[in-house]
C-alpha positions in Angstrom: 0.5 -3.4 1.9 -1.2 -6.7 2.4 -4.6 -5.2 1.8 -3.4 -3.5 -1.3 -1.9 -6.8 -2.6 -5.2 -8.6 -2.0 -7.2 -5.9 -3.8 -4.8 -5.9 -6.8 -4.7 -9.7 -7.0 -8.5 -9.7 -7.4 -8.3 -7.2 -10.2 -5.1 -8.0 -12.0 -4.2 -11.6 -11.1 -1.3 -12.8 -8.9 1.8 -12.0 -11.0 0.8 -8.4 -11.8 -0.4 -7.8 -8.3 3.0 -8.8 -6.9 4.8 -6.4 -9.3 2.4 -3.6 -8.5 2.9 -4.1 -4.7 6.7 -4.2 -5.1 6.5 -1.0 -7.1 4.4 0.7 -4.5 6.8 -0.5 -1.8 9.7 0.9 -3.7 8.0 4.3 -4.1 7.3 4.4 -0.3 10.9 3.6 0.5 12.2 6.2 -1.9 9.9 8.8 -0.5 11.0 8.0 3.0 14.6 8.2 2.1 14.2 11.3 0.0 12.3 13.3 2.6 14.2 11.9 5.6 11.1 11.0 7.6 10.3 7.9 9.6 7.6 5.3 8.6 4.4 5.6 10.7 2.4 2.4 10.5 -1.3 2.9 10.2 -3.7 0.7 12.2 -6.2 -1.6 10.5 -9.1 0.4 12.0 -7.7 3.7 10.8 -7.2 2.3 7.3 -10.8 0.9 7.2 -12.2 4.2 8.4 -10.3 6.1 5.8 -11.5 3.7 3.1 -15.1 4.0 4.2 -14.8 7.8 4.1 -13.5 7.7 0.6 -16.4 5.5 -0.6 
């Protein structure tokens, strides 16, 4: 979430980035509760690799 916040802050400015990150967090929590699964934290390395692959 921190990386997402920093990217959005660069694009949107701080207030909108905070709102966007809160909305994303709310969607994640809702999906976890709705589907009844546990949260699996992704490592920084895995996230960076996934981002590089998308680019």
